[in-house]
VEXDREN-2710 file (C-alpha; in Angstrom, 1 decimal):
% VEXDREN-2710
k/r/px/py/pz
1/MET/101.6/125.1/122.4
2/LYS/98.7/126.6/120.6
3/TYR/95.3/124.6/121.2
4/LEU/96.8/122.4/123.8
5/GLU/97.4/124.3/126.8
6/GLU/94.5/126.7/126.1
7/PHE/92.1/123.5/126.0
8/GLN/93.5/121.9/129.2
9/ASP/93.0/125.0/131.5
10/PRO/91.6/123.9/134.9
11/ALA/89.5/127.3/135.5
12/LEU/88.0/127.1/132.4
13/ALA/87.1/123.5/133.0
14/GLU/85.6/124.5/136.1
15/ARG/83.4/127.0/134.5
16/LEU/82.1/124.5/132.1
17/LEU/81.4/121.9/134.8
18/GLY/79.8/124.4/136.8
19/ASP/77.4/125.5/133.8
20/ILE/76.7/121.9/133.4
21/ARG/75.9/121.3/137.0
22/ALA/73.7/124.1/137.1
23/THR/71.7/123.1/134.0
24/VAL/71.1/119.4/134.7
25/THR/68.0/118.4/136.4
26/ARG/67.7/114.6/135.7
27/PRO/70.0/112.0/134.6
28/TRP/71.2/111.7/131.0
29/ALA/73.4/109.3/129.1
30/MET/75.4/110.4/126.2
31/MET/77.8/108.4/124.0
32/GLU/81.2/109.8/122.8
33/VAL/81.9/107.9/119.5
34/CYS/85.4/108.4/119.2
35/GLY/88.2/106.3/121.0
36/GLY/90.5/109.1/121.1
37/GLN/87.7/111.1/123.0
38/THR/87.5/108.1/125.3
39/HIS/91.0/108.0/126.1
40/SER/91.0/111.6/126.9
41/ILE/88.0/111.1/129.1
42/ILE/89.5/108.4/131.2
43/ARG/92.9/110.1/131.2
44/HIS/91.6/113.4/132.5
45/GLY/89.0/111.9/134.9
46/LEU/86.3/114.0/133.0
47/ASP/83.5/111.3/133.7
48/GLN/84.4/111.7/137.3
49/LEU/84.0/115.4/137.7
50/LEU/80.7/115.4/135.9
51/PRO/77.5/115.8/138.3
52/ASP/75.8/112.5/139.2
53/GLY/73.7/111.2/136.7
54/ILE/75.5/112.1/133.9
55/GLU/76.7/109.1/132.2
56/LEU/79.3/108.7/129.3
57/ILE/78.7/105.7/127.2
58/HIS/82.0/104.4/125.2
59/GLY/81.0/104.0/121.7
60/PRO/82.4/102.0/118.7
61/GLY/84.9/104.6/117.6
62/CYS/88.1/102.8/117.5
63/PRO/89.1/101.7/114.2
64/VAL/91.4/98.8/115.3
65/CYS/88.8/97.6/117.5
66/VAL/86.0/97.2/114.9
67/THR/88.1/95.5/112.0
68/PRO/86.3/92.3/111.7
69/LEU/88.0/89.0/112.7
70/GLU/87.7/87.4/109.3
71/VAL/89.8/90.3/107.9
72/ILE/92.5/90.0/110.4
73/ASP/92.9/86.2/109.8
74/LYS/92.9/87.3/105.9
75/ALA/95.8/89.6/106.9
76/LEU/97.6/86.8/108.7
77/GLU/97.4/84.6/105.8
78/ILE/98.5/86.9/103.1
79/ALA/101.4/88.1/105.4
80/SER/102.6/84.7/105.9
81/ARG/103.1/84.2/102.0
82/PRO/107.0/84.5/101.3
83/ASP/106.3/86.8/98.1
84/VAL/104.6/89.3/100.1
85/ILE/105.8/92.6/102.2
86/PHE/102.9/93.3/104.7
87/CYS/102.6/96.8/105.7
88/SER/100.5/98.1/108.5
89/PHE/100.4/101.0/111.3
90/GLY/101.8/99.6/114.4
91/ASP/98.5/99.3/116.4
92/MET/97.4/96.4/114.3
93/LEU/100.4/94.3/114.8
94/ARG/99.0/92.9/118.3
95/VAL/95.6/92.6/117.4
96/PRO/94.4/89.0/117.9
97/GLY/93.2/86.8/115.1
98/SER/91.9/83.5/115.6
99/LYS/94.9/81.9/116.5
100/GLN/97.7/84.4/116.2
101/ASP/98.6/88.2/115.3
102/LEU/101.0/89.9/112.9
103/PHE/103.9/90.0/115.4
104/ARG/103.9/86.2/115.5
105/VAL/103.8/86.1/111.8
106/LYS/106.8/88.4/111.7
107/SER/108.5/86.3/114.4
108/ALA/108.0/83.3/112.2
109/GLY/109.6/84.7/109.1
110/GLY/106.9/86.9/107.5
111/ASP/108.0/90.2/105.9
112/VAL/105.8/92.3/108.1
113/ARG/106.7/96.1/108.3
114/VAL/105.4/99.1/110.3
115/VAL/104.9/102.3/108.2
116/TYR/103.7/105.6/109.1
117/SER/101.8/106.2/105.9
118/PRO/100.4/104.2/103.2
119/LEU/102.7/106.0/100.5
120/ASP/105.4/104.6/102.5
121/ALA/104.2/101.1/101.3
122/LEU/103.7/102.3/97.9
123/THR/107.5/103.3/97.8
124/LEU/108.3/99.8/99.1
125/ALA/106.5/98.6/96.1
126/ARG/108.5/100.7/93.7
127/GLU/111.7/99.6/95.3
128/ASN/110.9/95.8/95.4
129/PRO/109.3/94.9/92.1
130/ASP/109.8/91.4/92.8
131/LYS/107.4/91.5/96.0
132/GLN/103.9/92.0/96.6
133/VAL/103.4/94.6/98.7
134/VAL/100.3/95.1/100.6
135/PHE/99.0/97.9/102.9
136/PHE/96.5/97.1/105.6
137/GLY/93.9/99.9/105.2
138/ILE/91.5/100.1/108.3
139/GLY/89.9/103.4/109.9
140/PHE/87.0/105.6/109.7
141/GLU/86.6/108.4/107.4
142/THR/89.7/110.1/108.7
143/THR/92.3/107.6/107.4
144/ALA/90.3/106.4/104.1
145/PRO/91.5/109.6/101.9
146/PRO/95.2/109.0/102.3
147/ASN/94.7/105.5/101.5
148/ALA/92.4/106.3/98.6
149/MET/95.2/108.8/97.5
150/THR/97.8/106.0/97.4
151/VAL/95.8/103.7/95.4
152/TYR/95.1/106.6/93.1
153/GLN/98.8/107.2/92.6
154/ALA/99.5/103.4/92.5
155/LYS/97.3/103.5/89.3
156/LYS/98.7/106.7/88.0
157/LEU/102.4/105.4/88.3
158/LYS/101.5/101.8/87.0
159/VAL/102.8/100.2/90.0
160/GLN/101.4/96.5/89.5
161/ASN/102.8/95.0/92.8
162/PHE/100.8/97.3/95.2
163/SER/97.3/96.4/96.8
164/LEU/95.5/97.4/99.8
165/LEU/93.6/95.2/102.1
166/VAL/90.3/97.2/103.0
167/SER/88.7/97.5/106.1
168/HIS/87.1/100.8/106.2
169/VAL/84.0/101.9/108.1
170/ARG/81.6/104.9/108.2
171/VAL/80.4/106.3/111.5
172/PRO/76.8/107.7/110.8
173/PRO/75.6/104.2/109.8
174/ALA/77.1/102.8/113.2
175/ILE/75.3/105.7/114.9
176/GLU/72.1/104.6/113.5
177/ALA/72.8/100.9/114.2
178/ILE/73.3/101.9/118.0
179/MET/70.4/103.9/118.2
180/THR/67.9/101.3/116.5
181/SER/69.1/98.7/119.2
182/PRO/66.4/97.7/121.5
183/VAL/68.7/98.2/124.5
184/CYS/70.0/101.2/123.2
185/ARG/70.2/103.9/126.4
186/VAL/71.9/106.8/124.2
187/GLN/70.1/110.0/124.6
188/ALA/72.7/112.2/122.8
189/VAL/75.8/111.8/120.7
190/LEU/79.2/113.3/121.0
191/ALA/80.1/113.3/117.3
192/ALA/84.0/112.6/116.4
193/GLY/85.4/115.6/115.3
194/HIS/88.2/114.5/113.0
195/VAL/85.5/112.6/110.9
196/CYS/83.5/115.6/110.5
197/THR/86.7/117.5/109.3
198/VAL/86.8/115.3/106.5
199/MET/83.1/114.6/105.7
200/GLY/81.4/117.6/107.2
201/THR/78.1/117.4/109.1
202/GLY/75.5/117.0/106.4
203/GLU/74.6/113.3/107.4
204/TYR/73.8/114.2/111.0
205/PRO/70.8/116.4/110.9
206/GLY/68.5/113.4/109.7
207/LEU/69.9/111.0/112.3
208/ALA/69.1/113.7/115.3
209/GLU/65.6/114.4/113.9
210/ARG/64.8/110.6/113.3
211/PHE/66.0/109.5/116.6
212/GLY/65.5/112.7/118.7
213/VAL/68.8/112.9/119.9
214/PRO/71.4/116.1/120.0
215/ILE/74.5/115.5/118.2
216/VAL/77.5/117.6/119.2
217/VAL/80.5/117.7/116.9
218/THR/83.3/117.5/119.5
219/GLY/87.0/117.8/119.6
220/PHE/89.5/115.8/121.7
221/GLU/91.0/118.1/124.3
222/PRO/89.4/118.1/127.8
223/LEU/87.6/121.7/127.3
224/ASP/86.4/120.1/123.8
225/ILE/84.8/117.5/125.4
226/LEU/83.3/119.7/128.1
227/GLU/81.9/122.0/125.9
228/GLY/80.4/119.2/123.8
229/ILE/78.8/117.7/127.0
230/ARG/77.6/121.2/128.1
231/ARG/76.0/121.9/124.8
232/ALA/74.4/118.5/124.6
233/VAL/72.9/118.9/128.5
234/HIS/71.6/122.2/127.3
235/GLN/69.8/120.6/124.3
236/LEU/68.3/117.6/126.4
237/GLU/67.1/119.8/129.2
238/GLU/65.5/122.1/126.6
239/GLY/64.0/119.2/124.6
240/ARG/65.8/119.8/121.6
241/ALA/67.5/117.7/119.1
242/GLU/69.9/119.3/117.0
243/VAL/73.3/119.2/115.4
244/GLU/75.9/121.6/116.7
245/ASN/79.3/122.2/116.0
246/ALA/81.5/122.7/119.1
247/TYR/84.8/122.1/117.3
248/PRO/84.6/125.0/114.6
249/ARG/88.0/125.6/114.7
250/VAL/88.6/122.4/112.6
251/VAL/85.2/121.3/111.3
252/ALA/83.6/123.0/108.5
253/PRO/79.8/122.1/107.6
254/GLU/80.6/120.9/103.9
255/GLY/84.0/119.1/105.3
256/ASN/87.0/118.6/102.8
257/PRO/85.5/118.8/99.5
258/VAL/88.9/117.4/97.6
259/ALA/89.1/114.5/100.1
260/ILE/85.3/113.7/99.8
261/ARG/85.8/113.5/95.8
262/MET/89.0/111.2/96.2
263/LEU/86.9/108.8/98.3
264/GLU/84.0/108.8/95.7
265/ASP/86.3/108.3/93.0
266/VAL/88.3/105.2/94.6
267/PHE/85.9/103.8/97.0
268/GLU/82.1/102.5/96.8
269/VAL/80.1/102.3/99.8
270/VAL/79.0/98.8/100.9
271/ASP/77.6/96.7/103.7
272/ARG/80.4/96.0/106.2
273/SER/80.7/93.7/109.1
274/TRP/82.4/95.3/112.5
275/ARG/84.0/93.3/115.0
276/GLY/81.8/92.6/118.2
277/ILE/78.6/94.4/116.7
278/GLY/77.8/92.5/113.3
279/MET/76.9/93.7/110.0
280/ILE/75.9/97.2/109.4
281/PRO/74.3/98.1/106.2
282/GLN/76.1/100.8/104.1
283/SER/78.8/101.2/106.5
284/GLY/81.9/100.4/104.8
285/TRP/83.8/101.0/101.7
286/ARG/85.5/98.9/99.2
287/LEU/87.4/99.7/96.2
288/SER/85.6/100.7/93.3
289/GLU/85.3/99.0/89.8
290/ARG/88.0/101.2/88.4
291/TYR/90.7/100.3/91.3
292/ARG/89.4/96.7/92.0
293/GLU/93.0/95.5/90.4
294/TYR/94.6/96.9/93.8
295/ASP/92.0/94.8/96.1
296/ALA/94.3/92.5/98.1
297/GLU/91.2/90.4/98.8
298/GLU/90.7/89.8/95.0
299/ARG/94.5/89.5/94.2
300/PHE/95.2/87.0/96.8
301/ARG/91.8/85.0/96.9
302/VAL/92.1/84.1/100.4
303/SER/89.6/81.5/101.5
304/ASP/89.1/78.8/104.0
305/ILE/89.3/81.4/106.8
306/HIS/87.6/80.0/110.0
307/THR/87.2/82.5/112.9
308/GLN/87.1/82.0/116.3
309/GLU/86.4/84.5/118.9
310/SER/87.5/84.5/122.6
311/THR/84.7/82.7/124.7
312/VAL/85.5/85.0/127.7
313/CYS/86.2/88.5/126.0
314/ARG/83.3/90.7/126.1
315/SER/84.8/93.5/123.8
316/GLY/81.9/93.5/121.6
317/GLU/79.6/94.6/124.5
318/VAL/82.1/97.4/125.2
319/LEU/81.9/98.4/121.6
320/GLN/78.2/98.8/121.7
321/GLY/78.3/100.5/125.1
322/LEU/76.3/98.0/126.8
323/ILE/79.2/97.5/129.5
324/LYS/82.3/99.3/130.9
325/PRO/85.6/97.5/130.3
326/HIS/85.8/96.5/134.0
327/GLU/82.8/94.8/133.8
328/CYS/84.2/91.9/131.7
329/SER/85.6/89.1/134.0
330/ALA/88.8/89.0/132.0
331/PHE/89.7/92.5/132.6
332/GLY/93.1/92.9/133.8
333/THR/93.5/89.2/134.6
334/GLN/93.2/87.0/131.6
335/CYS/93.2/90.0/129.3
336/THR/96.1/92.5/129.5
337/PRO/97.9/94.5/126.9
338/ARG/100.5/91.9/127.0
339/ASN/97.9/89.2/126.6
340/PRO/94.9/90.6/124.9
341/LEU/91.8/88.7/124.4
342/GLY/90.0/91.3/122.2
343/ALA/91.0/94.5/120.2
344/THR/89.8/96.9/122.7
345/MET/92.7/95.8/124.9
346/VAL/95.3/96.5/122.1
347/SER/94.3/99.5/120.2
348/SER/95.5/102.9/121.5
349/GLU/92.0/104.0/121.1
350/GLY/90.4/100.8/122.6
351/ALA/88.2/101.3/125.7
352/CYS/89.6/98.5/127.6
353/ALA/93.3/99.8/127.1
354/ALA/92.3/103.3/128.4
355/TYR/90.6/101.6/131.5
356/TYR/93.9/99.7/131.9
357/LEU/96.1/102.7/131.4
358/TYR/94.3/104.9/133.6
359/ARG/91.8/103.1/136.1
360/ARG/93.6/99.7/136.6
361/LEU/94.4/100.6/140.2
362/GLN/90.6/101.2/140.9
363/VAL/89.5/97.9/139.5
364/PRO/89.8/94.7/141.8
365/GLY/92.0/91.9/140.4
366/SER/94.0/94.1/137.9
367/ARG/97.7/93.1/137.9
368/ASP/101.1/94.1/136.8
369/PRO/100.9/97.8/136.2
370/ARG/104.2/97.7/134.4
371/GLU/102.2/96.3/131.6
372/VAL/100.8/99.6/130.8
373/SER/103.9/100.4/129.0
374/SER/102.9/98.0/126.0
375/VAL/99.5/99.7/125.3
376/GLY/99.5/101.4/121.8
END
């Protein structure tokens, strides 16, 4: 398959690793932003192949993981209503709220459905005019355009029983928040290729210059990631802090202008809370005034939400890159894919799920390898 086997070639991987080893003269720490990159790194053992001193810090690029607990609890309350068909991608159903998750709402009689596109939810709304159909719109710049298009279509078709529960977040403000943290150790950033496919690279040069960090736009296959690391290492060793596009087969500097125009029409930028991290200014979207009637939070007026995070789960520190998943005492014991305490153990892009899936036998105290089948 094109762009799969070619980018998993062991001989080419060894050449890239050889270049990295020959270039490195001191320790460096770099962050891969995207959870998909984290899974590829752990699955293929790329972090274990790198020379000593090159540390990969796992970033907050898992959309399921950073969805605020308050929004999860609002979703649970809305989904429990008898007149609602609540639609979501499958990876949200096991994400724990304060007391339950969407699977438990479904088992208690709630009409919770897994869909593969927000347009599927819009179709359900047209087929069920006596029901309110809500789609749980989460994610980064990659999933925001189809959700925006769905709301645009709902307005165009005058579908009044459809709404969107919005929890979209933006990557560049998150990078800024990480870099301004007093405990930040990140010296270079591997930026998420799919985000840049939509938004382009225009927001990154200012970050690279301000914080003095190389930012390399990187894909998701092993050779993509190794090439991103190689370029970042060369910049670090040469004292440069520039934006490089190591994913040119997909990413153009200007991004996708059509998708960007749709986002600018349907959404407006707002401050947004990230689960495990807190409020990040200008890091999210909500529906703009033109489309506010399709905002599920406005329509259902959910209130009296009292959130309560697990007292032992350290997923917030994992999301900030402060600890590795296995450094949490609950990892693999109290917290497993069948009994997740935090979203990072649930999502197919969560760092804890990646470590449980691919590293559980290396972590003392982990149990029941068969539980891996329920990840994602």
